[in-house]
C-alpha positions in Angstrom: 24.4 -22.1 -7.3 20.7 -21.9 -8.1 18.3 -22.6 -5.3 15.7 -25.3 -5.4 12.2 -23.8 -5.5 9.8 -25.1 -2.9 7.0 -27.5 -4.0 3.9 -25.3 -4.7 1.8 -28.0 -6.3 -1.1 -27.9 -3.8 -4.2 -27.5 -5.8 -6.0 -24.3 -4.5 -8.3 -22.4 -6.9 -8.3 -18.6 -7.3 -11.8 -18.5 -5.7 -10.6 -20.5 -2.7 -7.6 -18.2 -2.4 -9.7 -15.0 -2.6 -11.9 -16.3 0.2 -9.0 -17.2 2.4 -7.4 -13.8 1.8 -10.6 -12.0 2.8 -10.8 -14.1 6.0 -7.1 -13.5 6.8 -7.4 -9.7 6.2 -10.6 -9.6 8.4 -8.9 -11.6 11.2 -5.8 -9.4 11.1 -7.8 -6.2 11.1 -9.8 -7.3 14.2 -6.9 -8.6 16.2 -4.6 -5.7 15.2 -7.1 -2.9 16.0 -8.2 -4.4 19.3 -4.6 -5.3 20.2 -3.3 -1.7 19.5 -6.2 -0.2 21.5 -5.6 -2.7 24.4 -1.9 -1.8 24.5 -2.8 1.9 24.6 -5.4 1.3 27.4 -2.8 -0.7 29.3 -0.3 2.1 29.1 -2.8 4.7 30.3 -3.9 2.5 33.2 -0.4 1.9 34.3 0.5 5.5 34.0 -2.5 6.4 36.2 -1.6 3.7 38.8 2.2 3.9 38.9 3.1 7.3 37.3 6.1 5.5 35.8 7.8 6.4 32.5 7.9 2.7 31.6 4.1 2.5 31.3 4.1 2.7 27.5 7.3 0.7 27.0 6.9 -2.4 29.0 5.7 -4.5 26.1 8.7 -3.3 24.0 11.0 -4.8 26.6 9.1 -8.1 27.2 8.4 -9.0 23.5 12.0 -9.2 22.2 13.2 -11.1 25.3 10.4 -13.7 25.0 11.1 -13.9 21.2 14.8 -14.7 21.9 14.2 -17.2 24.6 11.4 -19.0 22.6 13.1 -18.9 19.2 14.2 -22.6 19.1 11.0 -24.2 20.4 8.6 -22.0 18.4 10.5 -22.5 15.2 10.6 -26.2 15.6 6.9 -26.4 16.8 5.7 -24.7 13.6 7.7 -26.9 11.3 6.6 -30.1 13.2 2.8 -30.0 13.7 -0.2 -29.0 11.5 -0.5 -25.2 11.5 -4.2 -25.1 12.2 -3.7 -27.2 15.3 -1.0 -24.9 16.6 -3.1 -21.8 16.0 -6.0 -23.4 17.8 -3.9 -24.1 20.8 -2.2 -20.7 20.8 -5.5 -18.8 20.5 -7.1 -21.0 23.2 -4.2 -20.2 25.6 -4.4 -16.5 24.9 -8.2 -16.4 25.5 -7.8 -18.2 28.8 -5.0 -15.9 29.8 -7.1 -12.8 29.0 -10.0 -14.2 31.1 -7.6 -14.9 34.1 -6.1 -11.4 33.6 -9.5 -9.8 33.7 -10.4 -11.7 36.9 -7.2 -10.9 38.7 -6.1 -7.4 37.7 -8.2 -5.6 40.2 -6.9 -7.7 43.0 -3.7 -5.7 42.8 -3.0 -2.0 43.4 -0.4 0.5 42.3 3.0 -1.0 41.2 1.7 -4.5 42.3 -0.4 -4.5 39.1 2.8 -5.1 37.2 2.7 -8.8 38.5 -0.4 -9.9 36.5 0.5 -7.5 33.6 4.0 -8.9 33.1 2.7 -12.5 33.4 0.0 -11.8 30.8 2.3 -10.0 28.5 4.7 -13.0 28.5 1.9 -15.3 27.5 0.6 -12.7 24.9 4.1 -12.3 23.4 4.5 -16.1 23.0 1.0 -16.4 21.5 1.6 -13.5 19.1 5.0 -14.9 18.1 3.5 -18.3 17.4 0.5 -16.9 15.4 2.5 -14.5 13.2 5.2 -17.1 12.4 2.6 -19.8 11.9 0.5 -17.8 9.4 3.7 -16.9 7.5 4.7 -20.6 7.3 1.2 -21.6 6.3 0.9 -19.3 3.3 1.1 -22.1 0.7 -1.6 -24.0 2.6 -4.0 -21.0 2.4 -3.5 -19.6 -1.2 -2.0 -20.6 -4.5 1.3 -19.3 -5.7 -0.4 -16.6 -7.8 -2.0 -15.0 -4.7 0.9 -15.0 -2.3 1.6 -11.3 -2.9 -2.1 -10.4 -2.6 -2.3 -12.2 0.8 0.7 -10.4 2.2 -0.4 -7.0 0.8 -4.0 -7.2 2.1 -3.1 -8.5 5.5 -0.6 -5.6 5.8 -3.3 -3.2 4.6 -5.6 -4.4 7.4 -2.8 -3.8 10.0 -2.1 -0.3 8.5 -5.8 0.6 8.6 -6.0 -0.4 12.2 -3.0 1.8 13.0 -4.9 4.8 11.5 -8.1 4.1 13.5 -6.7 2.8 16.8 -5.4 6.1 18.4 -8.7 8.0 18.1 -10.8 4.9 19.0 -8.5 4.1 21.9 -8.8 7.6 23.5 -12.6 7.6 23.1 -13.1 4.1 24.4 -10.8 4.6 27.4 -12.8 7.6 28.5 -16.0 5.8 27.9 -15.5 2.3 29.3 -12.1 2.4 31.1 -9.5 -0.3 31.2 -12.0 -3.1 32.2 -13.9 -2.4 28.9 -10.6 -2.7 27.0 -10.0 -6.2 28.4 -13.6 -7.3 27.6 -13.2 -5.9 24.1 -9.9 -7.8 23.6 -11.5 -11.1 24.8 -14.4 -10.6 22.2 -11.9 -9.7 19.5 -9.7 -12.7 20.2 -12.8 -15.0 20.1 -13.8 -13.4 16.8 -10.3 -14.0 15.2 -10.4 -17.5 16.6 -13.7 -18.2 14.9 -12.5 -16.8 11.6 -9.4 -19.0 11.8 -11.5 -22.1 12.4 -13.4 -21.5 9.2 -10.2 -21.3 7.1 -9.1 -24.3 5.1 -5.5 -25.3 5.5 -4.5 -27.4 2.4 -1.8 -29.8 3.5 0.5 -31.4 0.9 -0.2 -34.9 -0.1 3.1 -36.0 1.3 2.3 -34.3 4.6 5.5 -33.2 6.3 3.8 -33.4 9.7 2.8 -37.1 9.4 5.7 -38.8 11.1 7.0 -35.9 13.3 4.1 -36.1 15.8 5.4 -39.5 17.1 9.0 -38.5 17.5 10.3 -38.1 21.1 11.0 -34.5 22.0 14.3 -33.9 23.8 16.5 -30.8 24.2 19.0 -32.4 21.9 16.5 -33.1 19.2 15.1 -29.6 19.5 18.5 -28.0 18.9 19.4 -30.5 16.2 16.2 -29.7 14.3 16.7 -26.0 14.7 20.3 -26.3 13.7 19.2 -27.8 10.3 17.2 -24.6 9.7 20.3 -22.5 10.6 22.4 -24.6 8.2 19.9 -23.9 5.4 20.1 -20.1 6.1 23.9 -20.3 6.0 23.7 -21.9 2.6 21.6 -19.0 1.3 23.8 -16.0 0.5 20.8 -13.9 -0.2 19.4 -14.4 3.3 22.7 -13.7 4.9 23.1 -10.4 3.0 19.5 -9.5 3.9 20.2 -10.1 7.6 23.3 -7.8 7.4 21.1 -5.1 5.9 18.0 -5.5 8.1 19.8 -5.7 11.4 21.6 -2.3 10.8 18.4 -0.8 9.3 16.3 -1.8 12.4 19.0 -0.7 14.8 19.4 2.8 13.2 15.6 3.1 12.6 15.0 3.1 16.3 16.3 6.6 16.2 13.2 7.6 14.2 10.8 5.7 16.4 11.9 7.2 19.7 13.5 10.4 18.3 10.4 12.0 16.6 8.3 12.4 19.8 11.3 13.5 21.9 12.6 16.1 19.3 9.1 17.6 18.6 7.9 17.7 22.2 11.1 18.2 24.3 13.4 20.0 22.0 11.1 21.9 19.6 8.3 22.3 22.1 5.5 21.8 19.6 3.1 19.8 21.9 1.4 16.6 21.0 -0.4 17.7 17.8 2.5 17.4 15.2 3.4 14.0 16.7 -0.1 12.6 16.0 0.0 14.1 12.5 3.3 12.4 11.7 2.1 9.0 13.1 -1.0 9.4 10.9 1.1 10.2 7.8 3.2 7.0 8.5 0.1 4.8 8.8 -1.4 6.3 5.6 1.9 5.6 3.8 1.9 2.0 5.0 -1.7 1.6 3.9 -1.1 3.0 0.4 2.1 0.9 -0.1 0.3 -2.3 0.8 -2.8 -1.5 -1.3 -0.5 -0.7 -4.3 1.1 -4.2 -4.1 -2.5 -5.6 -3.9 -3.4 -4.0 -7.2 -0.1 -4.8 -9.0 0.2 -8.2 -10.7 2.7 -10.5 -9.0 6.1 -10.5 -10.8 7.8 -13.3 -8.9 11.6 -12.7 -8.7 11.9 -10.5 -11.8 13.9 -7.3 -11.1 14.2 -8.4 -7.4 17.4 -6.3 -6.9 15.6 -3.1 -7.9 12.5 -4.0 -5.9 14.6 -4.4 -2.8 17.2 -1.7 -3.1 15.1 1.2 -4.3 12.8 1.1 -1.2 16.0 1.0 1.0 17.5 4.0 -0.7 14.3 5.9 -0.4 14.0 5.0 3.3 17.6 6.2 3.9 17.1 9.5 2.2 13.8 10.2 4.0 15.5 9.7 7.4 18.1 12.3 6.3 15.4 14.7 5.1 13.5 14.3 8.4 16.6 15.4 10.2 17.0 18.4 7.8 13.4 19.4 8.5 13.9 19.4 12.2 17.1 21.4 11.9 15.9 24.1 9.5 12.1 24.7 10.0 10.8 26.7 13.0 7.0 26.3 12.5 4.9 23.5 14.2 2.7 23.6 11.1 5.7 23.0 8.9 6.9 20.1 11.1 3.4 18.6 10.9 2.7 19.0 7.2 6.2 18.3 5.7 7.0 15.7 8.4 3.8 13.7 7.8 4.7 13.7 4.0 8.2 12.5 4.7 7.0 9.9 7.1 4.3 8.8 4.6 7.0 8.2 1.9 9.3 6.5 4.5 6.5 4.1 5.6 5.4 3.5 2.0 9.0 2.4 1.1 9.3 0.3 4.3 6.1 -1.7 3.6 7.1 -2.3 0.0 10.4 -3.6 1.2 8.9 -5.9 3.8 6.2 -7.4 1.6 8.6 -7.9 -1.3 11.0 -9.8 1.0 8.2 -11.8 2.6 6.9 -12.9 -0.8 10.5 -13.8 -1.8 10.9 -16.0 1.2 7.5 -17.7 0.5 8.6 -18.4 -3.1 12.1 -19.7 -2.3 12.2 -21.4 1.1 10.9 -25.0 1.4 7.7 -25.1 3.3 9.1 -27.6 5.9 11.7 -25.0 6.9 9.6 -21.8 6.7 8.8 -21.8 10.4 12.4 -21.9 11.6 13.6 -19.4 8.9 10.8 -16.8 9.7 11.2 -17.2 13.4 14.9 -16.7 13.2 14.7 -13.6 11.0 11.9 -12.0 13.1 13.9 -12.6 16.3 17.2 -11.3 15.0 15.5 -8.1 13.8 13.5 -7.5 16.9 16.3 -8.3 19.3 18.5 -5.5 18.1 15.8 -2.8 18.8 16.0 -2.7 22.6 19.7 -2.0 22.2 19.0 0.7 19.7 16.3 2.2 21.9 18.7 2.4 24.9 21.5 3.8 22.9 19.5 6.5 21.1 17.7 7.5 24.3 21.0 8.3 25.8 22.2 10.1 22.6 19.0 12.3 22.3 19.1 13.2 25.9 22.7 14.3 25.6 22.2 16.7 22.7 19.9 19.6 21.9 20.1 18.9 18.1 18.1 15.8 17.7 17.7 16.5 14.0 21.4 16.2 13.5 21.3 12.7 14.9 18.7 11.8 12.2 20.9 13.4 9.5 23.9 11.4 10.6 21.8 8.2 10.8 20.5 8.8 7.2 24.1 9.3 5.9 25.3 6.2 7.7 22.5 4.1 6.4 23.0 5.4 2.9 26.7 4.6 3.0 26.0 1.1 4.4 23.4 0.4 1.7 25.9 1.4 -1.0 28.5 -0.9 0.4 26.0 -3.8 0.1 24.8 -3.1 -3.4 27.3 -5.3 -5.2 27.1 -8.3 -2.7 23.3 -8.2 -2.8 23.2 -8.1 -6.6 25.7 -11.0 -6.8 23.7 -13.0 -4.2 20.5 -12.6 -6.2 22.1 -13.7 -9.5 23.8 -16.6 -7.8 20.5 -18.0 -6.6 18.4 -17.5 -9.7 16.6 -20.8 -10.6 
């Protein structure tokens, strides 16, 4: 059955779209760069104060839990109220939380510092979840249909560039201004992103879907009923169901790469920190090149969608396998660094192509009034599996001296799983062609 295309008739000129894209990219770069440096500074401060191994992983635990607990209210909130109003409230709350955090953090010492940190990270996770989902749901209000791919690509480029710059800047600034300076920087950056957002024009549809919802009584029953309608829509979309099956397993097995690379290089191959940094840089450069490529390419809509989705997945599978082969066969830290960064660059390049292609597909096929619930659900499903993968692969890597073999097995499993889904994915795409 062909899907009904969302109404994209809001009149936004190419000039207006270009201006909105520039503002969105600038806001993403500022918030992403400062956020990554803040997280780095927080980890260093906690490590100094508590000497705990959890110092750099506390946010990875809190964010998925908060996302799961807040899935229903956040999805409904974004599909109920004007997106600019929601973003204004979210950024205001985050700014106030940062100010309170800055005022209270030094009142605690040693492990007691976890109290204000955990409280702030909960508020931060809720705000970030709302902001990311809200911007995704508001795409049609910011740019016209022709510029959806450009918006997604350039905002991803800004995030990738911040990933390249943040490690070096984070180390330098922490030595220079300490953690207190990081908090002040994050407050300034949040206010800057807030100011940019306020200058952006959100073009609401003439038949505003928010018009009547603001006066409806909010109850737990109505919350779940509203969210259930979004789930029913996702159940009716075979393509979305197949994509969830693929992305959940992909995210689960990909955690082996995330936690495995530092552990294999430092603890098993004894290379030190240098190659780890080179591989991370290679990954960030690959993401940047992939997003810039999609910025330059003309939008092709849903043409050749099967190939645009499956080729990046197959490349990603093969690169994980090659990474394992590299760690099992080479004996030189230089070889690990050079070849590993190249492999990670290709892997990240394929991953960002896959993510942006699917984001654009969702924007083009999901009705705007349901986008908040759909995006929130997909994001939460994908992120919720990662703590389980992190725990499982931590145990696996610590129980073997051949971490490269774990990556080889993961690559083979992913490749086999992808091949099993080739036919269902192709059928789902053809069944939903307009």
